[in-house]
PDB file of N, H, CA, C and O in Angstrom:
ATOM      1  N   MET A   1       1.367  19.529  -4.788  1.00  0.00           N
ATOM      2  CA  MET A   1       2.748  19.138  -4.908  1.00  0.00           C
ATOM      3  C   MET A   1       2.810  17.645  -5.181  1.00  0.00           C
ATOM      4  O   MET A   1       1.924  16.892  -4.775  1.00  0.00           O
ATOM      5  N   LYS A   2       3.819  17.241  -5.843  1.00  0.00           N
ATOM      6  H   LYS A   2       4.539  17.853  -6.172  1.00  0.00           H
ATOM      7  CA  LYS A   2       4.046  15.815  -6.110  1.00  0.00           C
ATOM      8  C   LYS A   2       4.833  15.231  -4.940  1.00  0.00           C
ATOM      9  O   LYS A   2       5.772  15.841  -4.430  1.00  0.00           O
ATOM     10  N   MET A   3       4.421  14.030  -4.530  1.00  0.00           N
ATOM     11  H   MET A   3       3.658  13.534  -4.945  1.00  0.00           H
ATOM     12  CA  MET A   3       5.145  13.329  -3.481  1.00  0.00           C
ATOM     13  C   MET A   3       5.276  11.856  -3.838  1.00  0.00           C
ATOM     14  O   MET A   3       4.432  11.289  -4.533  1.00  0.00           O
ATOM     15  N   LYS A   4       6.347  11.254  -3.351  1.00  0.00           N
ATOM     16  H   LYS A   4       7.032  11.714  -2.787  1.00  0.00           H
ATOM     17  CA  LYS A   4       6.563   9.824  -3.543  1.00  0.00           C
ATOM     18  C   LYS A   4       6.209   9.138  -2.238  1.00  0.00           C
ATOM     19  O   LYS A   4       6.756   9.473  -1.187  1.00  0.00           O
ATOM     20  N   LEU A   5       5.301   8.184  -2.299  1.00  0.00           N
ATOM     21  H   LEU A   5       4.856   7.912  -3.153  1.00  0.00           H
ATOM     22  CA  LEU A   5       4.918   7.366  -1.156  1.00  0.00           C
ATOM     23  C   LEU A   5       5.563   6.011  -1.355  1.00  0.00           C
ATOM     24  O   LEU A   5       5.344   5.355  -2.373  1.00  0.00           O
ATOM     25  N   GLN A   6       6.351   5.594  -0.393  1.00  0.00           N
ATOM     26  H   GLN A   6       6.529   6.127   0.434  1.00  0.00           H
ATOM     27  CA  GLN A   6       7.084   4.328  -0.507  1.00  0.00           C
ATOM     28  C   GLN A   6       6.871   3.522   0.767  1.00  0.00           C
ATOM     29  O   GLN A   6       7.000   4.044   1.874  1.00  0.00           O
ATOM     30  N   ILE A   7       6.547   2.252   0.600  1.00  0.00           N
ATOM     31  H   ILE A   7       6.442   1.827  -0.299  1.00  0.00           H
ATOM     32  CA  ILE A   7       6.329   1.356   1.729  1.00  0.00           C
ATOM     33  C   ILE A   7       7.311   0.195   1.602  1.00  0.00           C
ATOM     34  O   ILE A   7       7.341  -0.492   0.581  1.00  0.00           O
ATOM     35  N   THR A   8       8.112  -0.018   2.644  1.00  0.00           N
ATOM     36  H   THR A   8       8.087   0.541   3.473  1.00  0.00           H
ATOM     37  CA  THR A   8       9.077  -1.110   2.666  1.00  0.00           C
ATOM     38  C   THR A   8       8.934  -1.881   3.976  1.00  0.00           C
ATOM     39  O   THR A   8       8.496  -1.345   4.993  1.00  0.00           O
ATOM     40  N   LYS A   9       9.311  -3.138   3.918  1.00  0.00           N
ATOM     41  H   LYS A   9       9.667  -3.574   3.091  1.00  0.00           H
ATOM     42  CA  LYS A   9       9.306  -3.974   5.118  1.00  0.00           C
ATOM     43  C   LYS A   9      10.505  -4.907   5.032  1.00  0.00           C
ATOM     44  O   LYS A   9      10.643  -5.669   4.074  1.00  0.00           O
ATOM     45  N   HIS A  10      11.362  -4.843   6.029  1.00  0.00           N
ATOM     46  H   HIS A  10      11.250  -4.224   6.806  1.00  0.00           H
ATOM     47  CA  HIS A  10      12.579  -5.655   6.076  1.00  0.00           C
ATOM     48  C   HIS A  10      13.405  -5.491   4.796  1.00  0.00           C
ATOM     49  O   HIS A  10      13.972  -6.455   4.282  1.00  0.00           O
ATOM     50  N   GLY A  11      13.464  -4.266   4.298  1.00  0.00           N
ATOM     51  H   GLY A  11      13.004  -3.482   4.716  1.00  0.00           H
ATOM     52  CA  GLY A  11      14.255  -3.972   3.107  1.00  0.00           C
ATOM     53  C   GLY A  11      13.604  -4.346   1.789  1.00  0.00           C
ATOM     54  O   GLY A  11      14.203  -4.155   0.730  1.00  0.00           O
ATOM     55  N   VAL A  12      12.396  -4.872   1.831  1.00  0.00           N
ATOM     56  H   VAL A  12      11.909  -5.027   2.691  1.00  0.00           H
ATOM     57  CA  VAL A  12      11.687  -5.271   0.611  1.00  0.00           C
ATOM     58  C   VAL A  12      10.650  -4.201   0.274  1.00  0.00           C
ATOM     59  O   VAL A  12       9.835  -3.824   1.116  1.00  0.00           O
ATOM     60  N   LEU A  13      10.690  -3.722  -0.957  1.00  0.00           N
ATOM     61  H   LEU A  13      11.352  -4.028  -1.641  1.00  0.00           H
ATOM     62  CA  LEU A  13       9.747  -2.704  -1.406  1.00  0.00           C
ATOM     63  C   LEU A  13       8.370  -3.334  -1.624  1.00  0.00           C
ATOM     64  O   LEU A  13       8.224  -4.247  -2.438  1.00  0.00           O
ATOM     65  N   LEU A  14       7.368  -2.849  -0.900  1.00  0.00           N
ATOM     66  H   LEU A  14       7.487  -2.108  -0.239  1.00  0.00           H
ATOM     67  CA  LEU A  14       5.997  -3.329  -1.056  1.00  0.00           C
ATOM     68  C   LEU A  14       5.199  -2.461  -2.023  1.00  0.00           C
ATOM     69  O   LEU A  14       4.351  -2.956  -2.765  1.00  0.00           O
ATOM     70  N   HIS A  15       5.484  -1.147  -2.003  1.00  0.00           N
ATOM     71  H   HIS A  15       6.172  -0.745  -1.400  1.00  0.00           H
ATOM     72  CA  HIS A  15       4.736  -0.222  -2.856  1.00  0.00           C
ATOM     73  C   HIS A  15       5.529   1.066  -3.001  1.00  0.00           C
ATOM     74  O   HIS A  15       6.154   1.528  -2.046  1.00  0.00           O
ATOM     75  N   ALA A  16       5.504   1.633  -4.173  1.00  0.00           N
ATOM     76  H   ALA A  16       4.996   1.258  -4.948  1.00  0.00           H
ATOM     77  CA  ALA A  16       6.079   2.956  -4.422  1.00  0.00           C
ATOM     78  C   ALA A  16       5.330   3.590  -5.575  1.00  0.00           C
ATOM     79  O   ALA A  16       5.121   2.964  -6.615  1.00  0.00           O
ATOM     80  N   ALA A  17       4.929   4.830  -5.384  1.00  0.00           N
ATOM     81  H   ALA A  17       5.098   5.338  -4.540  1.00  0.00           H
ATOM     82  CA  ALA A  17       4.232   5.557  -6.445  1.00  0.00           C
ATOM     83  C   ALA A  17       4.321   7.051  -6.159  1.00  0.00           C
ATOM     84  O   ALA A  17       4.585   7.469  -5.031  1.00  0.00           O
ATOM     85  N   ILE A  18       4.097   7.839  -7.191  1.00  0.00           N
ATOM     86  H   ILE A  18       3.883   7.500  -8.107  1.00  0.00           H
ATOM     87  CA  ILE A  18       4.114   9.287  -7.068  1.00  0.00           C
ATOM     88  C   ILE A  18       2.671   9.785  -7.167  1.00  0.00           C
ATOM     89  O   ILE A  18       1.911   9.369  -8.041  1.00  0.00           O
ATOM     90  N   TYR A  19       2.312  10.687  -6.249  1.00  0.00           N
ATOM     91  H   TYR A  19       2.929  11.025  -5.538  1.00  0.00           H
ATOM     92  CA  TYR A  19       0.954  11.207  -6.165  1.00  0.00           C
ATOM     93  C   TYR A  19       0.973  12.728  -6.128  1.00  0.00           C
ATOM     94  O   TYR A  19       1.955  13.336  -5.703  1.00  0.00           O
ATOM     95  N   ASP A  20      -0.125  13.341  -6.580  1.00  0.00           N
ATOM     96  H   ASP A  20      -0.923  12.847  -6.926  1.00  0.00           H
ATOM     97  CA  ASP A  20      -0.351  14.770  -6.400  1.00  0.00           C
ATOM     98  C   ASP A  20      -1.090  14.950  -5.077  1.00  0.00           C
ATOM     99  O   ASP A  20      -2.197  14.441  -4.904  1.00  0.00           O
ATOM    100  N   VAL A  21      -0.479  15.670  -4.153  1.00  0.00           N
ATOM    101  H   VAL A  21       0.421  16.083  -4.294  1.00  0.00           H
ATOM    102  CA  VAL A  21      -1.076  15.876  -2.836  1.00  0.00           C
ATOM    103  C   VAL A  21      -1.077  17.373  -2.539  1.00  0.00           C
ATOM    104  O   VAL A  21      -0.030  18.021  -2.541  1.00  0.00           O
ATOM    105  N   ALA A  22      -2.270  17.910  -2.283  1.00  0.00           N
ATOM    106  H   ALA A  22      -3.120  17.384  -2.282  1.00  0.00           H
ATOM    107  CA  ALA A  22      -2.388  19.332  -1.959  1.00  0.00           C
ATOM    108  C   ALA A  22      -2.934  19.549  -0.556  1.00  0.00           C
ATOM    109  O   ALA A  22      -2.808  20.635   0.008  1.00  0.00           O
ATOM    110  N   ASP A  23      -3.554  18.488   0.014  1.00  0.00           N
ATOM    111  H   ASP A  23      -3.657  17.605  -0.444  1.00  0.00           H
ATOM    112  CA  ASP A  23      -4.171  18.628   1.334  1.00  0.00           C
ATOM    113  C   ASP A  23      -4.336  17.252   1.973  1.00  0.00           C
ATOM    114  O   ASP A  23      -3.875  16.246   1.433  1.00  0.00           O
ATOM    115  N   ALA A  24      -4.998  17.219   3.124  1.00  0.00           N
ATOM    116  H   ALA A  24      -5.372  18.036   3.563  1.00  0.00           H
ATOM    117  CA  ALA A  24      -5.185  15.958   3.846  1.00  0.00           C
ATOM    118  C   ALA A  24      -5.984  14.945   3.023  1.00  0.00           C
ATOM    119  O   ALA A  24      -5.704  13.747   3.068  1.00  0.00           O
ATOM    120  N   ASP A  25      -6.965  15.422   2.282  1.00  0.00           N
ATOM    121  H   ASP A  25      -7.192  16.395   2.245  1.00  0.00           H
ATOM    122  CA  ASP A  25      -7.753  14.514   1.440  1.00  0.00           C
ATOM    123  C   ASP A  25      -6.889  13.864   0.365  1.00  0.00           C
ATOM    124  O   ASP A  25      -7.027  12.674   0.081  1.00  0.00           O
ATOM    125  N   GLY A  26      -6.005  14.648  -0.226  1.00  0.00           N
ATOM    126  H   GLY A  26      -5.892  15.614   0.005  1.00  0.00           H
ATOM    127  CA  GLY A  26      -5.098  14.104  -1.240  1.00  0.00           C
ATOM    128  C   GLY A  26      -4.158  13.061  -0.658  1.00  0.00           C
ATOM    129  O   GLY A  26      -3.875  12.045  -1.293  1.00  0.00           O
ATOM    130  N   PHE A  27      -3.676  13.318   0.550  1.00  0.00           N
ATOM    131  H   PHE A  27      -3.906  14.144   1.065  1.00  0.00           H
ATOM    132  CA  PHE A  27      -2.809  12.336   1.213  1.00  0.00           C
ATOM    133  C   PHE A  27      -3.595  11.069   1.533  1.00  0.00           C
ATOM    134  O   PHE A  27      -3.080   9.960   1.395  1.00  0.00           O
ATOM    135  N   GLY A  28      -4.834  11.240   1.957  1.00  0.00           N
ATOM    136  H   GLY A  28      -5.252  12.141   2.069  1.00  0.00           H
ATOM    137  CA  GLY A  28      -5.697  10.090   2.235  1.00  0.00           C
ATOM    138  C   GLY A  28      -5.940   9.256   0.989  1.00  0.00           C
ATOM    139  O   GLY A  28      -5.935   8.027   1.051  1.00  0.00           O
ATOM    140  N   ARG A  29      -6.153   9.915  -0.139  1.00  0.00           N
ATOM    141  H   ARG A  29      -6.157  10.914  -0.190  1.00  0.00           H
ATOM    142  CA  ARG A  29      -6.354   9.183  -1.406  1.00  0.00           C
ATOM    143  C   ARG A  29      -5.096   8.413  -1.799  1.00  0.00           C
ATOM    144  O   ARG A  29      -5.182   7.297  -2.313  1.00  0.00           O
ATOM    145  N   ALA A  30      -3.933   9.007  -1.559  1.00  0.00           N
ATOM    146  H   ALA A  30      -3.863   9.913  -1.142  1.00  0.00           H
ATOM    147  CA  ALA A  30      -2.676   8.315  -1.876  1.00  0.00           C
ATOM    148  C   ALA A  30      -2.538   7.056  -1.019  1.00  0.00           C
ATOM    149  O   ALA A  30      -2.164   5.997  -1.524  1.00  0.00           O
ATOM    150  N   CYS A  31      -2.836   7.169   0.262  1.00  0.00           N
ATOM    151  H   CYS A  31      -3.139   8.029   0.673  1.00  0.00           H
ATOM    152  CA  CYS A  31      -2.748   6.006   1.157  1.00  0.00           C
ATOM    153  C   CYS A  31      -3.790   4.951   0.789  1.00  0.00           C
ATOM    154  O   CYS A  31      -3.508   3.754   0.834  1.00  0.00           O
ATOM    155  N   ALA A  32      -4.996   5.399   0.424  1.00  0.00           N
ATOM    156  H   ALA A  32      -5.225   6.372   0.387  1.00  0.00           H
ATOM    157  CA  ALA A  32      -6.044   4.455   0.012  1.00  0.00           C
ATOM    158  C   ALA A  32      -5.646   3.725  -1.265  1.00  0.00           C
ATOM    159  O   ALA A  32      -5.921   2.534  -1.408  1.00  0.00           O
ATOM    160  N   ASP A  33      -5.003   4.424  -2.189  1.00  0.00           N
ATOM    161  H   ASP A  33      -4.779   5.391  -2.073  1.00  0.00           H
ATOM    162  CA  ASP A  33      -4.537   3.797  -3.424  1.00  0.00           C
ATOM    163  C   ASP A  33      -3.475   2.744  -3.116  1.00  0.00           C
ATOM    164  O   ASP A  33      -3.493   1.655  -3.692  1.00  0.00           O
ATOM    165  N   ALA A  34      -2.560   3.063  -2.217  1.00  0.00           N
ATOM    166  H   ALA A  34      -2.546   3.947  -1.750  1.00  0.00           H
ATOM    167  CA  ALA A  34      -1.527   2.089  -1.830  1.00  0.00           C
ATOM    168  C   ALA A  34      -2.177   0.851  -1.219  1.00  0.00           C
ATOM    169  O   ALA A  34      -1.792  -0.273  -1.540  1.00  0.00           O
ATOM    170  N   TRP A  35      -3.157   1.049  -0.343  1.00  0.00           N
ATOM    171  H   TRP A  35      -3.470   1.962  -0.081  1.00  0.00           H
ATOM    172  CA  TRP A  35      -3.881  -0.064   0.290  1.00  0.00           C
ATOM    173  C   TRP A  35      -4.543  -0.932  -0.793  1.00  0.00           C
ATOM    174  O   TRP A  35      -4.424  -2.158  -0.773  1.00  0.00           O
ATOM    175  N   ALA A  36      -5.232  -0.288  -1.727  1.00  0.00           N
ATOM    176  H   ALA A  36      -5.328   0.707  -1.743  1.00  0.00           H
ATOM    177  CA  ALA A  36      -5.938  -1.030  -2.781  1.00  0.00           C
ATOM    178  C   ALA A  36      -4.967  -1.828  -3.640  1.00  0.00           C
ATOM    179  O   ALA A  36      -5.260  -2.966  -4.006  1.00  0.00           O
ATOM    180  N   LYS A  37      -3.821  -1.253  -3.966  1.00  0.00           N
ATOM    181  H   LYS A  37      -3.582  -0.329  -3.669  1.00  0.00           H
ATOM    182  CA  LYS A  37      -2.844  -1.970  -4.791  1.00  0.00           C
ATOM    183  C   LYS A  37      -2.232  -3.145  -4.040  1.00  0.00           C
ATOM    184  O   LYS A  37      -1.989  -4.196  -4.632  1.00  0.00           O
ATOM    185  N   LEU A  38      -1.983  -2.981  -2.748  1.00  0.00           N
ATOM    186  H   LEU A  38      -2.181  -2.127  -2.267  1.00  0.00           H
ATOM    187  CA  LEU A  38      -1.478  -4.108  -1.953  1.00  0.00           C
ATOM    188  C   LEU A  38      -2.530  -5.214  -1.877  1.00  0.00           C
ATOM    189  O   LEU A  38      -2.198  -6.398  -1.931  1.00  0.00           O
ATOM    190  N   MET A  39      -3.792  -4.826  -1.752  1.00  0.00           N
ATOM    191  H   MET A  39      -4.062  -3.864  -1.707  1.00  0.00           H
ATOM    192  CA  MET A  39      -4.868  -5.824  -1.693  1.00  0.00           C
ATOM    193  C   MET A  39      -4.988  -6.561  -3.029  1.00  0.00           C
ATOM    194  O   MET A  39      -5.157  -7.780  -3.040  1.00  0.00           O
ATOM    195  N   GLN A  40      -4.904  -5.848  -4.147  1.00  0.00           N
ATOM    196  H   GLN A  40      -4.766  -4.858  -4.137  1.00  0.00           H
ATOM    197  CA  GLN A  40      -4.972  -6.492  -5.461  1.00  0.00           C
ATOM    198  C   GLN A  40      -3.830  -7.481  -5.643  1.00  0.00           C
ATOM    199  O   GLN A  40      -4.019  -8.573  -6.179  1.00  0.00           O
ATOM    200  N   GLU A  41      -2.648  -7.088  -5.193  1.00  0.00           N
ATOM    201  H   GLU A  41      -2.494  -6.201  -4.757  1.00  0.00           H
ATOM    202  CA  GLU A  41      -1.490  -7.979  -5.294  1.00  0.00           C
ATOM    203  C   GLU A  41      -1.717  -9.249  -4.478  1.00  0.00           C
ATOM    204  O   GLU A  41      -1.399 -10.350  -4.927  1.00  0.00           O
ATOM    205  N   GLN A  42      -2.264  -9.087  -3.283  1.00  0.00           N
ATOM    206  H   GLN A  42      -2.522  -8.192  -2.918  1.00  0.00           H
ATOM    207  CA  GLN A  42      -2.550 -10.241  -2.430  1.00  0.00           C
ATOM    208  C   GLN A  42      -3.572 -11.157  -3.088  1.00  0.00           C
ATOM    209  O   GLN A  42      -3.430 -12.379  -3.047  1.00  0.00           O
ATOM    210  N   GLN A  43      -4.590 -10.578  -3.688  1.00  0.00           N
ATOM    211  H   GLN A  43      -4.705  -9.586  -3.721  1.00  0.00           H
ATOM    212  CA  GLN A  43      -5.621 -11.385  -4.342  1.00  0.00           C
ATOM    213  C   GLN A  43      -5.044 -12.239  -5.454  1.00  0.00           C
ATOM    214  O   GLN A  43      -5.489 -13.366  -5.671  1.00  0.00           O
ATOM    215  N   GLY A  44      -4.065 -11.715  -6.153  1.00  0.00           N
ATOM    216  H   GLY A  44      -3.703 -10.800  -5.976  1.00  0.00           H
ATOM    217  CA  GLY A  44      -3.437 -12.468  -7.231  1.00  0.00           C
ATOM    218  C   GLY A  44      -2.592 -13.624  -6.747  1.00  0.00           C
ATOM    219  O   GLY A  44      -2.315 -14.551  -7.508  1.00  0.00           O
ATOM    220  N   LYS A  45      -2.177 -13.584  -5.488  1.00  0.00           N
ATOM    221  H   LYS A  45      -2.403 -12.831  -4.870  1.00  0.00           H
ATOM    222  CA  LYS A  45      -1.312 -14.633  -4.940  1.00  0.00           C
ATOM    223  C   LYS A  45      -2.084 -15.786  -4.309  1.00  0.00           C
ATOM    224  O   LYS A  45      -1.517 -16.858  -4.097  1.00  0.00           O
ATOM    225  N   GLU A  46      -3.352 -15.590  -4.008  1.00  0.00           N
ATOM    226  H   GLU A  46      -3.812 -14.719  -4.180  1.00  0.00           H
ATOM    227  CA  GLU A  46      -4.130 -16.639  -3.335  1.00  0.00           C
ATOM    228  C   GLU A  46      -4.421 -17.795  -4.290  1.00  0.00           C
ATOM    229  O   GLU A  46      -4.652 -17.598  -5.483  1.00  0.00           O
ATOM    230  N   SER A  47      -4.403 -18.988  -3.738  1.00  0.00           N
ATOM    231  H   SER A  47      -4.216 -19.148  -2.769  1.00  0.00           H
ATOM    232  CA  SER A  47      -4.566 -20.187  -4.552  1.00  0.00           C
ATOM    233  C   SER A  47      -6.021 -20.526  -4.854  1.00  0.00           C
ATOM    234  O   SER A  47      -6.301 -21.243  -5.815  1.00  0.00           O
ATOM    235  N   SER A  48      -6.943 -20.023  -4.051  1.00  0.00           N
ATOM    236  H   SER A  48      -6.715 -19.440  -3.271  1.00  0.00           H
ATOM    237  CA  SER A  48      -8.357 -20.330  -4.265  1.00  0.00           C
ATOM    238  C   SER A  48      -9.208 -19.202  -3.686  1.00  0.00           C
ATOM    239  O   SER A  48      -8.713 -18.355  -2.943  1.00  0.00           O
ATOM    240  N   ILE A  49     -10.491 -19.204  -4.035  1.00  0.00           N
ATOM    241  H   ILE A  49     -10.893 -19.892  -4.639  1.00  0.00           H
ATOM    242  CA  ILE A  49     -11.394 -18.188  -3.505  1.00  0.00           C
ATOM    243  C   ILE A  49     -11.561 -18.366  -1.995  1.00  0.00           C
ATOM    244  O   ILE A  49     -11.733 -17.381  -1.276  1.00  0.00           O
ATOM    245  N   GLY A  50     -11.515 -19.591  -1.513  1.00  0.00           N
ATOM    246  H   GLY A  50     -11.375 -20.391  -2.097  1.00  0.00           H
ATOM    247  CA  GLY A  50     -11.612 -19.841  -0.078  1.00  0.00           C
ATOM    248  C   GLY A  50     -10.438 -19.237   0.676  1.00  0.00           C
ATOM    249  O   GLY A  50     -10.615 -18.615   1.723  1.00  0.00           O
ATOM    250  N   ALA A  51      -9.244 -19.424   0.140  1.00  0.00           N
ATOM    251  H   ALA A  51      -9.100 -19.929  -0.710  1.00  0.00           H
ATOM    252  CA  ALA A  51      -8.049 -18.844   0.761  1.00  0.00           C
ATOM    253  C   ALA A  51      -8.125 -17.321   0.725  1.00  0.00           C
ATOM    254  O   ALA A  51      -7.750 -16.651   1.688  1.00  0.00           O
ATOM    255  N   LEU A  52      -8.607 -16.784  -0.379  1.00  0.00           N
ATOM    256  H   LEU A  52      -8.911 -17.329  -1.161  1.00  0.00           H
ATOM    257  CA  LEU A  52      -8.746 -15.337  -0.490  1.00  0.00           C
ATOM    258  C   LEU A  52      -9.703 -14.804   0.569  1.00  0.00           C
ATOM    259  O   LEU A  52      -9.384 -13.831   1.252  1.00  0.00           O
ATOM    260  N   MET A  53     -10.858 -15.420   0.714  1.00  0.00           N
ATOM    261  H   MET A  53     -11.116 -16.211   0.160  1.00  0.00           H
ATOM    262  CA  MET A  53     -11.839 -14.954   1.688  1.00  0.00           C
ATOM    263  C   MET A  53     -11.302 -15.061   3.115  1.00  0.00           C
ATOM    264  O   MET A  53     -11.618 -14.229   3.965  1.00  0.00           O
ATOM    265  N   GLU A  54     -10.501 -16.072   3.372  1.00  0.00           N
ATOM    266  H   GLU A  54     -10.243 -16.748   2.682  1.00  0.00           H
ATOM    267  CA  GLU A  54      -9.933 -16.272   4.701  1.00  0.00           C
ATOM    268  C   GLU A  54      -8.915 -15.189   5.052  1.00  0.00           C
ATOM    269  O   GLU A  54      -8.822 -14.782   6.210  1.00  0.00           O
ATOM    270  N   HIS A  55      -8.152 -14.721   4.063  1.00  0.00           N
ATOM    271  H   HIS A  55      -8.228 -15.052   3.123  1.00  0.00           H
ATOM    272  CA  HIS A  55      -7.068 -13.770   4.318  1.00  0.00           C
ATOM    273  C   HIS A  55      -7.390 -12.333   3.919  1.00  0.00           C
ATOM    274  O   HIS A  55      -6.580 -11.436   4.152  1.00  0.00           O
ATOM    275  N   LEU A  56      -8.544 -12.103   3.329  1.00  0.00           N
ATOM    276  H   LEU A  56      -9.201 -12.832   3.139  1.00  0.00           H
ATOM    277  CA  LEU A  56      -8.861 -10.793   2.769  1.00  0.00           C
ATOM    278  C   LEU A  56      -8.779  -9.671   3.801  1.00  0.00           C
ATOM    279  O   LEU A  56      -8.189  -8.625   3.530  1.00  0.00           O
ATOM    280  N   GLU A  57      -9.358  -9.875   4.968  1.00  0.00           N
ATOM    281  H   GLU A  57      -9.837 -10.724   5.188  1.00  0.00           H
ATOM    282  CA  GLU A  57      -9.397  -8.823   5.985  1.00  0.00           C
ATOM    283  C   GLU A  57      -8.029  -8.522   6.576  1.00  0.00           C
ATOM    284  O   GLU A  57      -7.684  -7.353   6.750  1.00  0.00           O
ATOM    285  N   ASP A  58      -7.245  -9.541   6.888  1.00  0.00           N
ATOM    286  H   ASP A  58      -7.525 -10.490   6.747  1.00  0.00           H
ATOM    287  CA  ASP A  58      -5.994  -9.351   7.621  1.00  0.00           C
ATOM    288  C   ASP A  58      -4.766  -9.262   6.730  1.00  0.00           C
ATOM    289  O   ASP A  58      -3.707  -8.845   7.200  1.00  0.00           O
ATOM    290  N   GLY A  59      -4.868  -9.635   5.478  1.00  0.00           N
ATOM    291  H   GLY A  59      -5.728  -9.973   5.097  1.00  0.00           H
ATOM    292  CA  GLY A  59      -3.704  -9.729   4.623  1.00  0.00           C
ATOM    293  C   GLY A  59      -2.908  -8.445   4.499  1.00  0.00           C
ATOM    294  O   GLY A  59      -1.691  -8.458   4.688  1.00  0.00           O
ATOM    295  N   VAL A  60      -3.558  -7.344   4.187  1.00  0.00           N
ATOM    296  H   VAL A  60      -4.546  -7.333   4.033  1.00  0.00           H
ATOM    297  CA  VAL A  60      -2.850  -6.078   4.017  1.00  0.00           C
ATOM    298  C   VAL A  60      -2.348  -5.577   5.363  1.00  0.00           C
ATOM    299  O   VAL A  60      -1.240  -5.048   5.453  1.00  0.00           O
ATOM    300  N   LEU A  61      -3.146  -5.735   6.401  1.00  0.00           N
ATOM    301  H   LEU A  61      -4.046  -6.165   6.327  1.00  0.00           H
ATOM    302  CA  LEU A  61      -2.684  -5.321   7.732  1.00  0.00           C
ATOM    303  C   LEU A  61      -1.439  -6.084   8.140  1.00  0.00           C
ATOM    304  O   LEU A  61      -0.510  -5.502   8.701  1.00  0.00           O
ATOM    305  N   ASP A  62      -1.410  -7.378   7.867  1.00  0.00           N
ATOM    306  H   ASP A  62      -2.165  -7.851   7.412  1.00  0.00           H
ATOM    307  CA  ASP A  62      -0.221  -8.177   8.180  1.00  0.00           C
ATOM    308  C   ASP A  62       0.987  -7.677   7.396  1.00  0.00           C
ATOM    309  O   ASP A  62       2.095  -7.631   7.931  1.00  0.00           O
ATOM    310  N   GLN A  63       0.786  -7.306   6.142  1.00  0.00           N
ATOM    311  H   GLN A  63      -0.114  -7.344   5.708  1.00  0.00           H
ATOM    312  CA  GLN A  63       1.887  -6.778   5.331  1.00  0.00           C
ATOM    313  C   GLN A  63       2.403  -5.461   5.896  1.00  0.00           C
ATOM    314  O   GLN A  63       3.611  -5.224   5.914  1.00  0.00           O
ATOM    315  N   LEU A  64       1.505  -4.611   6.353  1.00  0.00           N
ATOM    316  H   LEU A  64       0.523  -4.803   6.338  1.00  0.00           H
ATOM    317  CA  LEU A  64       1.889  -3.287   6.822  1.00  0.00           C
ATOM    318  C   LEU A  64       2.400  -3.272   8.259  1.00  0.00           C
ATOM    319  O   LEU A  64       3.072  -2.325   8.667  1.00  0.00           O
ATOM    320  N   ASN A  65       2.086  -4.319   9.032  1.00  0.00           N
ATOM    321  H   ASN A  65       1.540  -5.089   8.700  1.00  0.00           H
ATOM    322  CA  ASN A  65       2.556  -4.386  10.415  1.00  0.00           C
ATOM    323  C   ASN A  65       4.084  -4.430  10.438  1.00  0.00           C
ATOM    324  O   ASN A  65       4.688  -5.391   9.962  1.00  0.00           O
ATOM    325  N   GLY A  66       4.701  -3.398  10.988  1.00  0.00           N
ATOM    326  H   GLY A  66       4.210  -2.617  11.375  1.00  0.00           H
ATOM    327  CA  GLY A  66       6.147  -3.314  11.047  1.00  0.00           C
ATOM    328  C   GLY A  66       6.796  -2.705   9.815  1.00  0.00           C
ATOM    329  O   GLY A  66       8.021  -2.623   9.735  1.00  0.00           O
ATOM    330  N   ALA A  67       5.983  -2.275   8.852  1.00  0.00           N
ATOM    331  H   ALA A  67       4.987  -2.341   8.917  1.00  0.00           H
ATOM    332  CA  ALA A  67       6.519  -1.684   7.623  1.00  0.00           C
ATOM    333  C   ALA A  67       6.929  -0.233   7.863  1.00  0.00           C
ATOM    334  O   ALA A  67       6.472   0.407   8.810  1.00  0.00           O
ATOM    335  N   HIS A  68       7.786   0.265   7.001  1.00  0.00           N
ATOM    336  H   HIS A  68       8.157  -0.255   6.231  1.00  0.00           H
ATOM    337  CA  HIS A  68       8.210   1.661   7.026  1.00  0.00           C
ATOM    338  C   HIS A  68       7.515   2.380   5.876  1.00  0.00           C
ATOM    339  O   HIS A  68       7.629   1.983   4.717  1.00  0.00           O
ATOM    340  N   ILE A  69       6.789   3.451   6.218  1.00  0.00           N
ATOM    341  H   ILE A  69       6.696   3.774   7.160  1.00  0.00           H
ATOM    342  CA  ILE A  69       6.105   4.251   5.210  1.00  0.00           C
ATOM    343  C   ILE A  69       6.851   5.569   5.101  1.00  0.00           C
ATOM    344  O   ILE A  69       6.934   6.334   6.062  1.00  0.00           O
ATOM    345  N   GLY A  70       7.390   5.822   3.922  1.00  0.00           N
ATOM    346  H   GLY A  70       7.322   5.201   3.141  1.00  0.00           H
ATOM    347  CA  GLY A  70       8.159   7.043   3.706  1.00  0.00           C
ATOM    348  C   GLY A  70       7.490   7.959   2.704  1.00  0.00           C
ATOM    349  O   GLY A  70       6.861   7.510   1.746  1.00  0.00           O
ATOM    350  N   VAL A  71       7.637   9.254   2.943  1.00  0.00           N
ATOM    351  H   VAL A  71       8.148   9.619   3.721  1.00  0.00           H
ATOM    352  CA  VAL A  71       7.084  10.273   2.052  1.00  0.00           C
ATOM    353  C   VAL A  71       8.226  11.190   1.649  1.00  0.00           C
ATOM    354  O   VAL A  71       8.973  11.680   2.495  1.00  0.00           O
ATOM    355  N   GLU A  72       8.353  11.417   0.348  1.00  0.00           N
ATOM    356  H   GLU A  72       7.746  11.019  -0.340  1.00  0.00           H
ATOM    357  CA  GLU A  72       9.419  12.278  -0.163  1.00  0.00           C
ATOM    358  C   GLU A  72       8.825  13.278  -1.141  1.00  0.00           C
ATOM    359  O   GLU A  72       8.087  12.910  -2.055  1.00  0.00           O
ATOM    360  N   ARG A  73       9.155  14.545  -0.938  1.00  0.00           N
ATOM    361  H   ARG A  73       9.755  14.844  -0.196  1.00  0.00           H
ATOM    362  CA  ARG A  73       8.673  15.587  -1.854  1.00  0.00           C
ATOM    363  C   ARG A  73       9.455  15.481  -3.164  1.00  0.00           C
ATOM    364  O   ARG A  73      10.682  15.381  -3.163  1.00  0.00           O
ATOM    365  N   MET A  74       8.725  15.505  -4.280  1.00  0.00           N
ATOM    366  H   MET A  74       7.728  15.586  -4.282  1.00  0.00           H
ATOM    367  CA  MET A  74       9.335  15.431  -5.600  1.00  0.00           C
ATOM    368  C   MET A  74       9.427  16.832  -6.179  1.00  0.00           C
ATOM    369  O   MET A  74       8.589  17.687  -5.892  1.00  0.00           O
ATOM    370  N   GLN A  75      10.435  17.062  -6.987  1.00  0.00           N
ATOM    371  H   GLN A  75      11.116  16.367  -7.221  1.00  0.00           H
ATOM    372  CA  GLN A  75      10.630  18.379  -7.609  1.00  0.00           C
ATOM    373  C   GLN A  75       9.855  18.490  -8.884  1.00  0.00           C
ATOM    374  O   GLN A  75       9.898  19.528  -9.544  1.00  0.00           O
TER     375      GLN A  75
END
């Protein structure tokens, strides 16, 4: 089935995409893809490689802390 995974924090959209999910593994892949895209976005915002290395581990976790993760079935 197709599902929309949407992540928002304080009314700001962090990630939204549509995935094919048939089982727990498919849902895990959708969440892993969202994590990877948030990490890529963070990497593009860092001013230097030193700043990137300093924030790489905690950056996505900080973004997701307090975020709302919504799942909607698509027709």
